[in-house]
C-alpha positions in Angstrom: 20.6 45.5 16.2 16.9 46.4 16.2 15.7 49.7 14.9 15.3 52.8 17.1 11.8 52.8 18.7 10.3 56.1 17.5 7.0 57.8 18.3 5.7 60.4 15.8 3.7 63.2 17.2 1.4 64.7 14.6 0.1 62.8 11.5 -1.2 65.8 9.5 0.0 67.1 6.1 3.7 66.9 7.0 3.6 64.5 9.9 2.3 61.7 7.7 5.5 61.9 5.7 7.5 61.3 8.8 5.3 58.3 9.5 5.7 57.0 6.0 9.5 57.2 6.1 9.9 55.8 9.6 7.7 52.9 8.7 10.1 52.1 5.8 13.5 52.8 7.2 15.3 49.7 8.5 17.1 51.8 11.1 13.7 52.6 12.8 10.8 50.9 14.4 7.7 53.1 14.3 6.1 52.1 17.6 3.5 54.9 18.1 1.7 57.7 16.3 0.0 60.4 18.3 -2.6 62.8 16.9 -5.5 64.8 18.3 -7.7 64.2 15.3 -9.8 61.0 15.4 -10.1 61.0 11.6 -6.3 61.0 11.2 -5.9 58.4 13.9 -8.3 56.1 12.1 -6.6 56.6 8.8 -3.2 55.9 10.3 -4.3 52.8 12.1 -5.8 51.4 8.8 -2.6 52.0 7.0 -0.2 50.9 9.8 -2.2 48.3 11.8 0.9 47.1 13.8 1.6 50.7 15.1 0.1 51.9 18.4 -2.1 54.9 17.5 -3.2 57.2 20.3 -4.2 60.7 21.2 -2.3 60.5 24.5 1.2 62.1 24.2 2.5 60.6 27.4 1.3 57.1 26.3 3.3 57.5 23.0 6.4 58.6 24.9 6.2 55.5 27.2 6.7 53.3 24.1 9.6 55.2 22.5 13.3 55.8 22.8 13.1 58.8 20.4 10.4 61.3 19.3 9.6 63.2 16.1 7.4 66.2 16.7 5.4 67.4 13.6 2.5 69.2 15.2 1.5 72.9 14.7 4.3 75.2 15.6 2.5 76.6 18.7 3.2 73.3 20.5 6.7 72.5 19.3 8.6 73.9 22.3 6.2 72.5 24.9 6.2 69.0 23.5 10.0 69.0 22.9 10.6 70.0 26.6 8.4 67.2 27.8 10.3 64.7 25.7 13.7 66.0 26.8 12.7 65.9 30.4 12.1 62.1 29.9 15.6 61.8 28.3 14.2 61.1 24.8 16.1 62.5 21.8 13.8 64.6 19.7 13.5 65.8 16.2 11.4 69.0 16.2 9.9 70.3 13.0 10.6 73.9 12.0 10.4 76.4 13.6 11.8 75.1 16.9 9.5 77.6 18.7 7.6 80.8 18.1 9.8 83.0 20.3 13.5 83.2 21.2 12.7 82.7 24.8 10.9 79.4 24.2 13.6 78.2 21.7 16.3 79.0 24.3 14.5 77.0 26.9 14.6 74.0 24.6 18.3 74.5 23.8 19.3 75.0 27.5 17.4 71.9 28.6 18.9 69.9 25.8 22.4 71.0 26.9 21.9 70.6 30.6 20.3 67.1 30.3 22.7 65.9 27.5 19.7 65.0 25.4 20.2 65.6 21.6 17.9 67.7 19.5 17.7 67.8 15.7 15.8 70.8 14.4 13.9 70.1 11.3 15.8 72.4 8.9 15.0 70.1 6.1 16.8 71.8 3.2 20.2 71.4 5.0 19.8 67.7 4.2 19.0 68.3 0.5 21.8 66.9 -1.7 21.8 70.0 -3.9 22.2 72.3 -0.9 25.0 70.1 0.5 26.8 70.4 -2.9 26.2 74.2 -2.9 27.8 74.4 0.6 30.8 72.5 -0.7 31.2 74.9 -3.7 31.1 77.9 -1.3 33.5 76.2 1.2 36.0 75.4 -1.6 36.1 79.0 -2.8 35.0 77.9 -6.2 32.5 80.8 -6.4 35.1 83.4 -5.3 34.1 86.0 -2.9 30.4 85.8 -2.0 28.4 89.0 -2.8 24.8 88.2 -2.0 22.1 85.6 -2.2 18.3 85.7 -2.6 15.5 83.2 -2.5 11.9 82.9 -3.6 9.4 80.6 -1.9 6.0 81.5 -3.4 2.9 79.7 -4.7 -0.9 79.9 -4.8 -1.3 77.2 -2.2 -2.4 76.5 1.4 -3.5 79.6 3.3 -2.8 79.1 6.9 -5.0 80.6 9.6 -2.5 80.1 12.5 0.7 81.6 11.1 1.8 84.1 8.4 4.0 83.5 5.4 7.1 84.5 7.3 6.8 81.8 9.9 5.4 79.2 7.5 8.1 79.6 4.8 10.8 81.6 6.4 12.5 78.9 8.5 13.6 77.1 5.4 15.4 80.0 3.7 16.7 81.6 6.9 18.3 78.3 7.9 19.9 77.8 4.5 21.2 81.4 4.4 22.8 81.1 7.9 24.3 77.7 7.0 25.8 78.8 3.7 27.1 82.1 5.0 28.4 80.7 8.2 27.0 83.5 10.4 23.9 85.2 11.7 22.8 88.6 10.3 23.4 91.8 12.2 20.3 93.5 10.9 16.9 92.2 9.7 14.1 94.2 8.0 10.8 92.9 6.6 7.7 94.3 5.0 4.5 92.4 4.3 0.8 92.7 3.6 -2.3 90.9 4.8 -4.7 90.6 1.9 -6.8 87.6 2.7 -6.9 87.5 6.5 -6.5 90.5 8.8 -3.2 90.4 10.7 -1.8 87.4 8.9 0.6 88.5 6.2 0.2 86.6 2.9 3.3 88.1 1.4 6.6 89.1 3.1 9.8 90.5 1.7 12.8 90.1 4.2 16.3 91.5 4.0 19.2 90.3 6.1 22.5 92.2 6.4 25.7 90.4 7.6 28.7 91.9 9.3 30.9 90.8 6.3 28.9 93.0 4.0 26.9 90.1 2.5 23.2 90.6 1.9 20.4 88.0 1.7 16.9 88.6 0.5 13.9 86.3 0.9 10.5 86.6 -0.9 7.7 84.5 0.7 4.0 84.3 -0.4 1.2 81.9 -0.7 -0.7 84.4 -2.9 1.3 84.2 -6.2 0.5 82.8 -9.7 3.9 81.0 -9.7 5.2 78.1 -7.6 8.8 78.9 -7.0 11.4 77.3 -4.8 14.6 79.0 -6.0 17.8 80.2 -4.4 20.5 82.2 -6.2 24.0 82.7 -4.9 26.2 85.3 -6.5 30.0 85.2 -6.2 32.9 87.1 -7.8 33.9 84.1 -9.9 30.7 82.1 -10.4 27.0 82.2 -9.7 24.7 79.3 -8.7 21.0 78.7 -9.0 19.2 76.0 -7.0 15.8 75.3 -8.4 13.9 72.8 -6.3 11.0 72.7 -8.7 13.2 71.1 -11.4 12.8 67.3 -11.3 16.5 66.6 -12.2 18.6 69.6 -13.0 18.2 71.3 -9.6 21.6 72.9 -9.5 23.2 75.1 -12.2 26.6 76.7 -11.9 27.1 79.8 -14.1 30.7 80.7 -15.0 29.8 84.4 -15.2 31.1 87.5 -13.6 32.5 91.0 -13.9 36.3 91.2 -14.2 38.4 94.2 -13.3 41.8 94.1 -15.0 44.9 95.2 -13.0 45.8 97.9 -15.6 43.5 99.9 -17.8 43.7 103.2 -19.7 40.0 104.4 -19.4 37.0 104.0 -17.2 35.2 102.0 -19.9 38.0 99.4 -19.8 38.0 99.0 -16.0 35.1 96.5 -15.9 34.2 93.7 -18.3 31.5 91.1 -18.3 32.7 87.5 -18.5 30.4 84.9 -20.0 31.4 81.3 -19.5 29.8 77.8 -19.5 26.9 76.6 -17.5 27.6 73.4 -15.5 24.9 71.1 -14.2 26.5 68.9 -11.5 25.0 65.5 -10.8 23.6 65.3 -7.3 22.1 62.2 -5.6 18.3 61.9 -5.9 17.7 61.3 -2.2 14.5 62.4 -0.4 15.7 65.1 2.0 13.3 63.9 4.7 14.6 60.4 4.6 18.2 61.7 4.8 17.2 63.9 7.8 15.5 61.0 9.6 18.5 58.7 9.0 20.7 61.4 10.5 18.4 61.7 13.5 18.5 57.9 14.1 22.3 58.0 13.9 22.3 60.8 16.5 20.0 58.7 18.8 22.5 55.8 18.5 25.4 58.1 19.3 27.0 57.6 15.9 26.7 61.3 14.8 26.5 64.7 16.4 23.4 66.7 15.5 23.9 68.7 12.4 21.0 71.0 13.3 21.1 71.3 17.1 18.7 73.3 19.1 21.1 76.2 19.0 20.6 76.4 15.2 16.9 76.5 15.9 17.4 79.4 18.3 19.4 81.3 15.7 16.7 80.9 13.0 13.9 81.9 15.4 15.9 85.0 16.5 15.9 86.1 12.9 12.2 85.4 12.4 11.3 87.2 15.6 13.3 90.2 14.5 11.6 90.2 11.1 8.2 90.0 12.9 9.1 93.1 14.9 10.2 94.9 11.7 6.8 93.9 10.1 4.9 95.7 12.8 6.9 98.9 12.2 6.5 98.8 8.4 10.0 97.7 7.7 12.3 99.5 10.2 15.4 97.4 10.5 16.0 95.5 13.8 19.6 95.5 15.0 20.8 92.1 16.1 24.5 93.0 16.6 23.9 93.9 20.3 22.8 91.0 22.5 
């Protein structure tokens, strides 16, 4: 069987990684790349002379049976809707849209037309996150207490979106996936130091009905480059550090024990120090894994692991956090539809 004919829309900083992977994967045939930049089109054509390169979106769709959208977030929903209306399965980079209303339009159209959508929540295809989800699902960590993540660096300063919308989709998607539910309250505070009205640093809290709590720190104005997630349970604690080249996941057999019988308050709690385990996880590029999954979805061999409804759930949290930012951190209640 020949590969799935795929058109990639957007060949910028991240889109070119889609182009690279699709050009290499045997399950795919990269038939078209669409970009509005003449410079990027020329560079893409030089590197992939057999691929049709164009600035015309409709022209690219005419050649394809599936579409990858890796354009600026402002165009995600519009381009996805056009592809779905043509009956083309689509992988949409994060975030699915910049408003709940737009995200719901994509999800509703996907459902009504029976056209699958894969939302680009990349970290859910990371082998370390997959292993972490297995640890949580097995009960190996005990009762979950809370998690927190840091996504900071001194890097690209974006003029079209703040740190919340640039970095937040990754960590919100992971939190919702690992905890198996959406938060009932969201609060966020941030500051705009470099550009008026565009927050460079954001601190977000999510409260869940179960009592679990998740915190996310996001900034492109920080001396450190951190991509770290910590999950704390009653039996064990886990740290996922994506900046480590090999030892990305560490399991700490640490906790606080409460014996069933004790004679004094001082004896009621005791700190337990155990071993640190470093599980071996496959060294697979998450984007390649995500694209292989998308191609399997197109062929009808798998159901989307990150359907448009997941994209809606993440955008709902980000929209609530944006509302909280405007008010200086007042929590937004998501428990009432």
